[in-house]
C-alpha positions in Angstrom: 2.7 -4.1 -16.3 -0.8 -5.4 -17.1 -4.0 -4.9 -15.2 -6.2 -7.9 -14.0 -4.0 -10.4 -15.9 -5.0 -14.0 -14.6 -1.9 -16.1 -14.1 -4.0 -19.3 -13.8 -5.1 -18.7 -17.5 -1.6 -18.3 -18.9 0.0 -21.5 -20.3 3.3 -20.8 -18.3 1.0 -21.3 -15.2 -1.0 -24.2 -16.8 -3.6 -22.1 -18.4 -5.6 -22.4 -21.7 -5.4 -19.0 -23.3 -3.4 -18.7 -26.5 -0.3 -16.8 -25.5 2.8 -17.8 -27.6 4.7 -14.8 -26.4 4.1 -15.4 -22.7 5.5 -18.9 -23.4 8.4 -17.2 -25.1 8.7 -14.8 -22.1 9.0 -17.7 -19.7 11.8 -19.1 -21.7 13.8 -15.9 -21.3 13.2 -15.1 -17.7 12.7 -16.4 -14.2 9.0 -17.3 -13.5 7.8 -16.7 -10.0 5.2 -19.2 -8.7 4.6 -17.7 -5.3 3.9 -14.1 -6.1 1.1 -12.6 -4.0 -0.8 -9.3 -4.1 -0.4 -6.9 -1.4 -2.9 -4.0 -1.3 -6.0 -4.1 -3.6 -6.9 -3.0 -6.1 -5.5 -0.7 -8.8 -4.2 2.4 -7.1 -3.3 0.9 -3.8 -1.2 -1.7 -5.7 0.5 1.3 -7.6 1.2 3.0 -4.4 3.0 -0.2 -3.4 5.1 -0.1 -6.6 6.2 3.3 -5.7 6.7 3.1 -1.9 7.6 -0.5 -1.4 5.2 -0.8 1.5 1.6 -1.9 2.2 -1.2 0.6 1.6 -4.3 -1.2 2.8 -3.9 -1.1 6.6 -4.0 2.7 6.8 -6.1 3.9 4.0 -8.3 3.1 0.9 -7.7 4.0 -2.6 -5.9 7.4 -3.0 -2.8 9.4 -4.1 0.7 9.2 -3.1 1.1 11.1 0.3 3.6 13.8 1.1 5.6 11.4 3.3 5.7 8.6 0.8 9.0 7.5 -0.8 8.4 7.1 -4.5 10.7 4.7 -6.4 10.6 6.7 -9.8 11.2 10.0 -8.1 14.1 8.5 -6.1 15.6 7.1 -9.3 15.2 10.6 -11.0 17.0 12.3 -8.0 19.9 9.9 -8.4 20.3 10.5 -12.2 18.2 7.8 -13.6 15.7 9.0 -16.3 12.2 7.7 -15.6 9.4 7.5 -18.2 5.8 6.4 -17.9 3.6 5.3 -20.9 0.1 4.3 -19.9 -3.6 4.2 -20.8 -4.5 3.6 -17.1 -6.9 6.4 -16.7 -7.2 6.1 -12.9 -3.7 8.1 -12.8 -5.6 11.1 -14.0 -8.6 10.9 -11.5 -8.6 12.5 -8.0 -7.4 9.3 -6.4 -4.4 8.9 -8.6 -3.2 12.5 -9.3 0.1 12.5 -7.7 1.7 9.5 -9.3 2.6 10.4 -12.9 4.5 13.6 -11.9 7.0 11.5 -10.0 8.5 10.4 -13.4 10.9 12.5 -15.5 8.4 12.3 -18.3 5.1 10.6 -19.2 2.6 9.9 -21.9 -1.1 9.1 -21.4 -3.3 7.4 -24.1 -7.0 8.1 -23.7 -10.1 5.9 -24.1 -10.0 3.0 -21.8 -13.1 1.8 -19.7 -15.3 4.9 -18.8 -12.5 7.4 -19.4 -14.2 10.8 -19.8 -12.6 11.4 -23.1 -14.7 12.2 -26.1 -17.5 14.7 -25.4 -21.1 13.8 -26.7 -24.1 15.0 -25.0 -26.5 12.7 -26.7 -26.4 9.1 -25.5 -24.8 6.8 -28.2 -26.4 3.9 -29.8 -25.6 0.8 -27.8 -26.1 -2.9 -28.3 -28.6 -4.8 -26.0 -25.9 -5.5 -23.4 -25.7 -7.3 -19.9 -23.3 -6.7 -17.2 -21.6 -3.3 -16.8 -20.0 -1.8 -13.7 -23.0 -2.2 -11.4 -21.3 -1.3 -8.1 -20.9 2.5 -8.8 -17.5 2.2 -7.1 -15.7 5.5 -6.1 -18.9 7.7 -6.3 -19.0 7.3 -10.1 -22.3 6.8 -11.8 -22.0 3.2 -13.0 -24.5 3.9 -15.9 -22.6 7.0 -17.0 -19.4 5.0 -17.2 -20.9 2.4 -19.6 -22.4 5.1 -21.7 -19.1 6.9 -21.9 -17.3 3.7 -22.8 -19.6 3.3 -25.8 -18.9 6.8 -26.9 -15.1 6.0 -26.6 -15.6 2.9 -28.7 -17.0 4.8 -31.5 -13.4 6.3 -32.0 -11.7 3.0 -31.6 -11.9 0.9 -34.8 -8.7 0.0 -36.3 -6.2 -2.3 -34.2 -3.7 0.6 -34.2 -6.3 2.9 -32.5 -6.8 0.7 -29.5 -5.3 2.3 -26.4 -3.2 -0.7 -25.7 -1.6 -0.6 -29.2 -0.6 3.0 -28.8 0.9 2.5 -25.3 3.2 -0.2 -26.7 4.0 1.9 -29.7 4.9 4.8 -27.6 7.0 2.5 -25.3 8.9 1.2 -28.4 9.4 4.7 -29.5 11.0 5.6 -26.2 13.3 2.5 -26.5 14.4 3.2 -29.9 15.1 6.8 -29.2 17.1 6.0 -25.9 18.4 2.4 -25.9 22.1 3.5 -26.5 21.9 5.7 -23.4 22.4 4.4 -19.9 20.6 4.8 -16.7 16.9 4.7 -17.8 13.7 3.2 -16.4 10.6 2.8 -18.6 7.3 1.6 -17.2 5.0 0.5 -20.1 1.7 -0.1 -18.4 -1.6 -1.0 -20.2 -5.1 -1.2 -18.5 -5.8 -4.3 -20.4 -7.0 -7.0 -19.8 -9.1 -5.1 -17.3 -12.8 -5.1 -18.0 -14.6 -4.1 -20.2 -13.0 -6.9 -22.4 -12.9 -4.9 -25.6 -10.5 -6.5 -28.0 -9.9 -6.0 -31.8 -11.9 -8.5 -33.8 -8.7 -10.3 -34.9 -8.2 -11.7 -31.4 -11.9 -12.4 -30.8 -11.7 -14.6 -33.9 -9.1 -16.8 -32.1 -11.9 -18.2 -29.9 -14.9 -19.1 -32.2 -18.0 -20.2 -30.3 -21.8 -20.3 -30.7 -23.4 -17.4 -28.8 -26.8 -15.7 -29.4 -27.2 -13.8 -26.2 -26.9 -10.2 -25.3 -23.6 -8.3 -25.7 -21.4 -9.2 -22.6 -17.9 -8.3 -22.1 -18.2 -6.3 -18.9 -18.9 -8.6 -15.8 -20.5 -7.0 -12.8 -19.0 -7.0 -9.3 -21.3 -9.6 -7.7 -22.0 -13.4 -7.5 -22.7 -15.2 -10.6 -26.3 -15.0 -11.9 -25.7 -15.7 -15.6 -26.2 -19.0 -17.4 -23.0 -21.3 -18.0 -23.3 -20.3 -21.6 -23.0 -16.5 -20.8 -20.1 -17.2 -18.3 -18.3 -19.1 -21.1 -18.8 -16.4 -23.6 -17.4 -13.7 -21.2 -14.5 -15.9 -20.6 -13.7 -16.0 -24.3 -14.1 -12.3 -24.5 -11.4 -12.0 -21.8 -9.3 -14.6 -23.5 -9.3 -12.6 -26.7 -8.1 -9.4 -24.9 -5.4 -11.5 -23.1 -4.3 -12.8 -26.5 -4.1 -9.1 -27.6 -2.0 -8.4 -24.6 0.3 -11.3 -25.7 0.5 -10.0 -29.1 1.9 -6.5 -27.9 4.2 -8.3 -25.3 5.7 -10.0 -28.3 6.6 -6.5 -29.7 8.7 -5.7 -26.6 10.5 -9.1 -26.8 11.1 -8.5 -30.6 12.7 -5.3 -29.6 14.8 -6.8 -26.8 16.1 -9.3 -29.5 16.7 -6.7 -32.3 18.5 -4.2 -30.1 20.3 -6.8 -28.0 18.8 -5.4 -24.7 19.1 -8.8 -22.9 22.7 -8.1 -22.3 22.3 -5.1 -19.8 18.7 -4.4 -19.4 16.3 -5.8 -16.7 12.8 -6.9 -17.7 9.9 -7.2 -15.4 6.6 -8.4 -16.5 3.7 -8.3 -14.0 0.1 -7.4 -13.0 -1.5 -5.9 -10.0 -4.0 -8.7 -9.4 -6.1 -11.3 -10.9 -10.0 -11.5 -11.6 -12.6 -14.0 -10.9 -14.2 -15.2 -14.2 -16.8 -17.5 -12.5 -14.6 -19.5 -10.1 -16.0 -19.7 -6.6 -19.3 -18.6 -8.3 -18.1 -15.0 -8.5 -17.3 -12.2 -10.9 -14.4 -9.6 -10.5 -12.8 -8.7 -7.2 -12.9 -6.5 -4.1 -15.9 -7.8 -2.5 -15.5 -11.6 -1.9 -12.5 -13.1 -0.1 -9.3 -12.9 -2.1 -9.0 -16.4 -3.5 -5.8 -17.4 -5.4 -7.4 -16.4 -8.7 -7.4 -12.8 -7.5 -4.4 -12.9 -5.0 -1.7 -14.7 -7.1 -0.7 -12.5 -10.0 2.0 -13.7 -12.7 5.6 -12.5 -12.4 8.4 -12.8 -14.8 12.0 -11.2 -14.3 15.0 -11.2 -16.4 18.1 -10.0 -14.5 21.2 -9.7 -16.8 23.4 -9.8 -13.7 22.7 -13.5 -13.2 21.5 -14.4 -16.6 18.9 -17.0 -15.4 16.3 -17.9 -17.9 13.6 -20.7 -18.2 13.7 -21.5 -14.4 11.0 -21.3 -11.7 11.2 -19.7 -8.4 9.2 -20.5 -5.1 10.2 -17.5 -3.1 7.2 -15.6 -1.6 7.4 -12.2 -3.3 4.9 -9.2 -3.7 4.4 -5.9 -5.3 6.2 -4.1 -2.4 9.5 -5.9 -3.7 9.6 -4.1 -7.0 10.7 -0.7 -5.6 13.6 -2.1 -3.7 14.5 -4.4 -6.6 14.7 -1.6 -9.0 16.6 0.8 -6.8 19.0 -2.0 -6.0 19.5 -2.6 -9.7 20.6 0.9 -10.1 22.7 0.9 -7.1 20.4 3.5 -5.4 20.0 3.4 -1.5 16.8 1.9 -0.4 14.7 4.0 2.1 14.3 2.5 5.6 10.5 2.9 5.3 10.3 0.5 2.4 9.0 -3.0 3.6 9.7 -4.9 0.3 13.1 -6.5 -0.3 15.3 -6.6 -3.4 14.9 -9.8 -5.4 18.4 -10.1 -6.8 19.3 -13.3 -5.0 15.7 -14.6 -5.2 16.1 -14.3 -9.0 19.6 -15.8 -9.1 19.1 -18.7 -6.6 15.5 -18.6 -5.2 16.7 -17.1 -1.9 13.7 -16.3 0.2 13.1 -12.8 1.3 10.3 -13.3 3.9 8.5 -16.1 5.8 5.0 -14.7 5.3 3.1 -11.9 3.7 0.0 -9.8 4.2 -2.6 -8.8 1.6 -6.0 -7.4 1.5 -8.1 -4.3 0.9 -8.8 -1.5 3.3 -11.9 -2.6 5.4 -12.0 -6.1 4.0 -10.4 -9.4 5.3 -6.9 -9.1 6.6 -5.0 -12.0 4.9 -1.7 -13.7 5.6 0.2 -16.4 3.7 3.5 -18.2 4.2 3.2 -19.5 0.5 1.4 -22.7 1.4 -1.3 -21.7 4.1 -3.6 -18.7 3.4 -5.3 -17.4 6.3 -8.2 -14.9 5.8 -9.2 -13.0 9.0 -12.6 -11.7 8.7 -14.4 -8.8 10.3 -15.5 -9.9 13.8 -18.9 -8.2 13.6 -21.5 -7.6 10.9 -20.9 -3.8 11.1 -17.2 -4.3 10.3 -15.7 -1.5 12.2 -14.2 0.7 13.4 -12.3 1.7 10.3 -10.5 5.0 9.5 -8.5 6.6 6.6 -5.2 8.0 7.6 -4.2 10.6 5.0 -3.0 14.0 4.1 -4.5 13.8 0.7 -8.2 13.3 1.3 -9.5 12.1 -2.1 -11.3 8.9 -3.3 -11.0 7.2 -6.7 -13.2 9.8 -8.5 -14.0 12.4 -6.2 -12.7 14.3 -3.1 -13.8 13.4 0.4 -17.2 14.9 1.2 -17.7 17.7 3.7 -19.5 15.3 6.0 -16.5 13.0 5.9 -14.1 15.8 6.6 -16.2 16.9 9.6 -15.1 13.7 11.3 -11.3 14.0 11.1 -9.0 14.3 14.0 -5.3 14.5 14.2 -3.7 11.1 14.5 -0.3 10.5 16.0 2.5 9.8 13.6 3.1 6.4 12.2 6.6 5.0 11.9 6.6 5.8 8.1 5.1 9.2 8.1 8.3 11.1 8.7 7.1 12.6 12.1 4.0 14.0 10.5 0.5 13.6 11.9 -2.1 12.6 9.5 -5.9 13.2 9.3 -7.9 10.3 10.9 -11.1 10.3 9.0 -14.0 7.8 9.5 -14.2 5.3 6.5 -16.9 3.3 4.9 -16.1 -0.4 5.4 -17.0 -3.1 3.0 -20.4 -4.4 3.9 -21.6 -8.0 4.4 -18.0 -9.4 4.7 -18.7 -10.9 8.1 -20.8 -13.7 6.8 -18.0 -15.2 4.8 -16.2 -15.8 8.1 -12.6 -16.4 8.8 -11.1 -18.9 6.3 -7.9 -21.1 6.3 -6.7 -23.0 3.3 -3.8 -25.3 2.5 -3.1 -24.5 -1.2 -0.7 -27.4 -1.5 -3.5 -30.1 -1.0 -6.3 -27.8 -2.0 -5.1 -25.5 -4.6 -8.5 -24.6 -5.8 -9.5 -23.4 -2.2 -12.6 -25.5 -2.0 -12.3 -27.0 1.6 -11.5 -24.6 4.3 -9.4 -26.2 7.1 -10.5 -26.4 10.7 -7.0 -26.8 12.4 -6.3 -24.8 15.5 -2.5 -25.3 15.5 -2.2 -24.1 12.0 -4.5 -21.2 12.6 -2.4 -20.1 15.7 0.8 -20.3 13.6 -0.7 -18.2 10.9 -2.2 -15.7 13.5 1.3 -15.2 14.8 2.6 -14.4 11.3 -0.4 -12.0 10.9 0.0 -10.1 14.1 3.8 -9.9 13.7 3.4 -8.5 10.2 0.7 -6.0 11.2 3.0 -4.8 14.0 5.9 -4.4 11.7 3.5 -2.3 9.6 2.4 -0.2 12.5 -1.2 -1.0 11.8 -3.7 1.3 13.5 -5.1 -0.1 16.8 -8.7 -0.5 15.3 -7.4 -2.8 12.6 -6.8 -5.4 15.2 -10.2 -4.7 17.0 -12.1 -4.9 13.7 -11.0 -8.4 12.9 -10.9 -9.6 16.6 -7.2 -9.7 17.2 -5.1 -8.4 20.0 -1.6 -6.9 19.7 1.1 -8.8 21.5 2.0 -7.1 24.7 5.7 -6.2 25.1 6.2 -9.1 27.7 4.6 -11.5 25.1 6.8 -10.3 22.5 9.9 -11.0 24.6 8.6 -14.4 25.4 7.9 -15.3 21.6 
């Protein structure tokens, strides 16, 4: 599992980055062409990986909840050994602290992004750089995160010292130690190619180009203000890191070949979401509407039960399908609260598992797709409210909820998936300035670049029906309908339709 891996830049999806091992992967697996994100960004997607249900309608970034079903923990309870190897530092922050202990064992590699790793009081020497995490997301000092990143880079020089290299080495170590055993699940998860785009020089040399500007490998979360030359340079920095990811993916494929794991071992290669690199005049994610560059991540699956390889699939699938797919593979019962579906028959014969899917971020557009049309329902008013977090684990990305936030909480009635538990209903801070984007409707078959929004009342009504149905199936809070100007179907309406 990679983070922020752009499918549209990978050659199996028509891209230009040099990735011979992703080409090799596509030859050995089934490639999904209609995979969409669910909940954005990092930890909300990982909550979906564990629970098989949407996160973004009920809370923002946060830990697993006491009522959540966790796929690795369920596997563990049924005798399947589960192991996590990752350099994704968000697992060790306040908003991710309940995930890693669901596995039988885990290993964590330090040093990615602004990971508070090496302790130096004096600020390091830094190049004259541009960009950086200018949003201060999660209450973290953006400036301090950049400073810490440059401290960390002082301790990462040789290729073998890069966190990603260590993650794949430790993953290979687990495989070599345990490949003759049965019933194990290994999650090899690297933070790359998430920003900053810090790759070893070997991979940067694969993309020679003239550039005399400031150091720039960490795009800000905002509209493009940079020159075309600066944008292209940053895209090459990203490409270098993706090629580094490709190199280490090749190590896994080599091991699959060497140990003949293809005969009885499922392989899934995916990402949580994409990342805008200048498309639609934007950097990054989270703030703007979730165009396909963000919303459609790559997905490759090898299932030895059917043995299908080198084929494409059109079935509409999401991250919520990973948990039931893995439980099904090990013949473990799938909890009733999981919304995702096992993909066994989709892999084998492109059998669809859903008509439509939701995706979004807490407090952002509520989006729906049927695989062709993408409908983005915007906040109905500039203030973008009301919006609440429903949680029993009140923590944000890098901090706990403040006392002022907690003073607003009231007990909420149980949702269908909270195992009869009431949650804390806490006033949330919505994403600002989303109303001006407006509601958008795209036909991605005739307009794959999403440059020309449709004005079609019939198609909008069709997508609205899907949207409301899926929100009701998710037991979305009442205010989510109000926030984007929708109305629940009344019981008599549901009976009619």
